C-alpha positions as CSV (number, residue, x, y, z in Angstrom):
1,M,124.1,87.0,125.1
2,P,126.7,88.9,122.6
3,R,127.0,85.4,120.9
4,Q,122.9,85.0,120.9
5,L,122.7,88.7,119.5
6,T,125.2,87.9,116.5
7,Q,123.7,84.6,115.6
8,W,120.3,86.5,115.7
9,T,121.4,89.5,113.2
10,R,123.4,86.5,111.1
11,D,119.7,84.8,110.6
12,V,117.9,88.1,110.1
13,A,120.5,89.3,107.5
14,D,120.3,85.8,105.7
15,L,116.4,85.9,105.7
16,L,116.4,89.4,104.2
17,A,118.6,88.4,101.4
18,Q,116.0,86.1,100.0
19,P,114.0,87.5,97.3
20,P,110.6,89.0,98.8
21,G,107.5,87.0,98.1
22,H,107.3,83.2,98.7
23,P,111.3,82.3,99.2
24,Q,111.3,85.0,101.8
25,L,108.4,84.1,103.9
26,Q,109.5,80.3,103.6
27,A,112.7,82.0,105.4
28,L,110.7,83.7,107.6
29,A,108.7,80.2,108.6
30,D,112.1,78.6,109.2
31,W,113.6,81.4,111.4
32,L,110.2,81.6,113.4
33,Q,110.3,77.7,114.0
34,R,114.1,78.1,115.4
35,L,112.6,80.7,117.9
36,A,109.5,78.6,118.8
37,F,108.5,75.4,117.4
38,T,105.2,75.6,115.7
39,D,103.2,72.8,114.0
40,H,101.6,75.1,111.4
41,I,102.0,78.5,110.1
42,A,99.6,80.4,107.7
43,L,99.3,83.9,106.4
44,F,96.3,85.3,105.2
45,I,95.5,88.6,103.8
46,Y,91.9,90.5,104.5
47,E,90.8,93.0,102.3
48,G,87.6,94.6,103.1
49,R,85.0,91.8,102.6
50,H,86.7,89.8,100.2
51,P,87.4,86.2,101.2
52,P,90.8,85.7,102.8
53,L,93.5,85.3,100.6
54,A,96.1,82.5,102.1
55,L,99.4,84.1,100.7
56,F,101.3,81.6,102.2
57,D,101.2,78.2,104.6
58,T,103.2,75.1,106.0
59,I,99.9,72.9,106.5
60,P,100.0,69.3,105.3
61,P,98.1,68.7,102.0
62,N,95.8,66.7,103.7
63,L,94.9,69.3,106.4
64,R,94.9,72.4,103.5
65,H,91.1,72.0,102.9
66,L,90.1,72.3,106.4
67,F,92.4,75.1,107.6
68,V,92.2,76.8,103.9
69,G,89.4,75.8,101.7
70,E,86.7,75.4,104.6
71,Y,87.9,78.6,106.4
72,R,87.8,80.7,103.5
73,A,84.4,79.6,102.5
74,G,82.6,81.6,105.7
75,P,83.9,80.5,108.9
76,Y,86.9,83.2,109.0
77,L,83.6,85.9,109.5
78,L,83.5,84.5,112.9
79,D,87.3,84.4,113.6
80,P,88.4,86.4,116.5
81,F,91.7,87.3,114.6
82,Y,89.5,88.5,111.7
83,L,87.3,90.6,113.7
84,A,90.3,92.0,115.4
85,C,91.4,93.2,112.3
86,V,87.9,94.6,111.2
87,F,87.5,96.5,114.5
88,G,90.9,98.3,114.3
89,Q,93.3,95.8,116.6
90,S,96.7,97.2,116.5
91,D,99.6,95.5,115.1
92,G,101.4,93.3,117.6
93,L,101.2,89.5,118.5
94,Y,97.9,88.3,120.2
95,S,97.0,85.0,121.3
96,M,93.4,83.5,120.3
97,R,93.0,83.5,124.5
98,R,93.4,87.3,124.5
99,L,91.2,87.8,121.5
100,A,88.3,85.3,121.8
101,P,85.3,86.1,123.9
102,E,84.3,84.8,126.7
103,R,82.8,81.3,126.5
104,F,84.8,80.8,123.3
105,Y,83.9,76.9,123.5
106,T,80.6,77.8,122.9
107,T,80.6,80.2,120.2
108,S,79.2,79.5,116.7
109,Y,83.1,79.9,115.5
110,Y,84.3,76.9,118.0
111,C,81.7,74.4,117.6
112,S,81.1,74.9,113.6
113,Y,84.9,74.9,112.7
114,Y,87.4,75.9,115.3
115,R,87.1,72.7,117.3
116,Y,88.0,70.3,114.2
117,L,91.3,71.9,113.7
118,E,92.5,70.4,117.1
119,L,94.8,73.1,118.0
120,S,96.0,73.5,121.7
121,E,97.3,77.2,120.9
122,Q,97.3,79.8,118.1
123,L,99.2,83.1,118.4
124,G,98.7,85.7,115.5
125,F,100.7,88.8,114.3
126,I,98.8,91.3,112.9
127,I,100.2,93.6,110.4
128,S,98.6,96.6,108.7
129,L,99.3,96.8,104.7
130,G,97.4,100.1,104.0
131,G,93.8,100.9,103.2
132,Q,91.5,98.1,104.5
133,S,94.0,95.4,103.9
134,K,95.1,93.5,107.0
135,A,97.5,90.4,107.3
136,V,97.6,87.8,110.2
137,L,100.3,85.4,110.2
138,S,99.3,82.5,112.4
139,L,101.6,80.0,114.6
140,M,99.6,76.9,115.4
141,R,100.7,74.3,118.0
142,V,98.2,71.2,117.7
143,R,96.5,69.5,120.4
144,G,98.8,67.9,123.1
145,S,101.5,70.2,122.4
146,A,102.6,72.9,125.2
147,A,101.9,76.2,125.3
148,F,104.3,78.9,124.2
149,S,106.2,79.6,127.2
150,E,106.8,83.3,128.1
151,G,110.3,83.2,127.1
152,E,109.1,82.0,123.4
153,M,106.6,84.8,123.4
154,Q,109.3,87.6,124.5
155,L,111.4,86.2,121.3
156,L,108.3,86.3,119.2
157,R,107.7,89.5,120.1
158,S,111.1,90.7,119.2
159,A,110.6,89.4,115.9
160,A,107.7,91.6,115.1
161,P,109.5,94.1,113.0
162,V,111.0,91.4,110.6
163,V,107.9,89.7,110.4
164,D,106.1,93.0,109.3
165,Q,108.8,94.0,106.9
166,V,108.5,90.4,105.1
167,V,104.9,90.3,105.1
168,R,104.4,93.4,103.7
169,A,107.4,92.7,101.0
170,A,105.5,89.6,99.9
171,W,102.3,91.7,99.8
172,E,103.5,94.0,97.3
173,V,104.8,91.1,95.1
174,H,101.5,89.8,95.2
175,R,99.8,93.0,94.5
176,Q,101.9,93.5,91.1
177,Q,101.7,89.9,89.9
178,R,98.1,89.2,90.7
179,P,95.3,89.4,88.2
180,Q,92.5,91.8,88.5
181,T,89.4,89.5,87.9
182,A,87.4,88.6,90.9
183,S,87.5,84.8,92.0
184,G,84.3,82.6,91.9
185,L,84.2,82.8,95.7
186,D,84.6,86.5,95.7
187,N,81.6,86.8,93.7
188,K,79.6,84.3,96.0
189,V,80.3,86.4,98.8
190,N,79.7,89.6,97.1
191,E,76.3,88.3,96.0
192,A,75.5,86.9,99.4
193,F,76.4,90.2,100.9
194,E,74.2,92.2,98.5
195,Q,71.2,90.0,99.1
196,F,71.4,89.6,102.8
197,G,68.1,90.2,104.4
198,R,66.1,91.2,101.2
199,G,62.6,90.3,101.7
200,V,62.8,90.8,105.5
201,L,64.5,94.0,106.1
202,T,63.9,97.5,104.9
203,V,66.1,99.0,102.7
204,R,67.6,101.0,105.4
205,E,68.0,98.0,107.8
206,C,69.8,96.2,105.0
207,E,72.1,98.9,104.7
208,V,72.8,98.9,108.6
209,A,73.1,95.2,108.4
210,R,75.7,95.2,105.8
211,L,77.8,97.8,107.5
212,L,77.6,96.1,110.8
213,L,78.9,92.8,108.8
214,E,81.9,95.1,107.7
215,G,82.8,95.9,111.3
216,H,81.3,99.4,111.6
217,S,80.2,100.8,114.8
218,N,77.1,102.8,115.5
219,L,78.7,106.1,115.4
220,S,80.7,105.0,111.7
221,I,77.4,103.8,110.4
222,S,75.5,107.0,111.3
223,Q,78.5,108.8,109.4
224,Q,78.5,106.4,106.4
225,L,74.6,106.8,106.1
226,R,74.2,110.4,107.3
227,I,71.9,109.5,109.8
228,M,71.7,110.1,113.7
229,P,73.7,107.5,116.1
230,G,70.3,107.3,117.8
231,T,68.6,106.2,114.4
232,V,71.3,103.5,113.9
233,K,70.3,102.0,117.4
234,V,66.5,101.7,116.4
235,H,67.4,100.4,112.9
236,R,70.0,98.1,114.2
237,R,67.1,96.9,117.3
238,N,64.6,96.7,114.5
239,L,66.9,94.5,112.2
240,Y,67.9,92.0,115.3
241,E,64.4,91.7,116.3
242,K,63.1,90.4,112.7
243,L,66.3,88.4,112.3
244,E,65.6,86.6,115.7
245,I,69.3,87.7,116.7
246,G,70.5,89.5,119.9
247,S,74.0,90.4,118.9
248,Q,76.5,91.3,116.2
249,S,78.3,88.0,116.5
250,E,74.9,86.3,115.7
251,L,74.3,88.5,112.8
252,L,78.1,87.0,111.5
253,A,76.9,83.8,112.0
254,L,73.8,83.8,110.5
255,F,75.5,85.5,107.3
256,V,77.8,82.6,107.7
257,R,75.0,80.1,107.3
258,E,73.4,82.0,104.4
259,L,76.7,82.0,102.5
260,K,77.0,78.1,102.8
261,R,73.5,77.8,101.7
262,A,74.3,80.0,98.6
């Protein structure tokens, strides 16, 4: 154990000696690979209703459009990891199995997108970045690979403080360097968000629908709109009926379909 602890300390020291940003993220990915073999690693940043930012990944070029480009175009809105961030899941290491809803294999997210990734397992570190920003560092194993063992999970949980530090440092570097202009995809999502439900829903129902898409609860919506929680329930029931849906996940799925048509 002392020898293992010494090696762990040296590895972490070498990792943190790298410049923050991409060099340190690459060193982190290499270190995590030594702790638990992973086929793909991807770091997404979620900021409010903006499409996720792919800050780092080890995905092969021939798969990157599927794992990154297509994901950012809408399916992320149904991703259990994204929804966990929206609904305030505490920081830590989680598996897709833990976060996914019952009958995950019948959901819109799985049937329309996730099954094409051909993964056997996905883990994700959820990291708070301040404000509305959250990060998810995903570790993925492809179909046919063994599941992460309990020993590997324990090692990865022990690595969480290092992961948090490196990801937050990389985010700070990116914030200082990035241009302030919105991307075309940002504009597309924002426009679809503002137009969602118009012509079918009342103005107030549109407001409730948008807040639901942002992950707000009935109580939070009532506080935002300064109306009673019971009134929110009425608006929610009415908009579900008009849109012919029955749940918040179906509302998200409908928005994704509208976004793809935009």
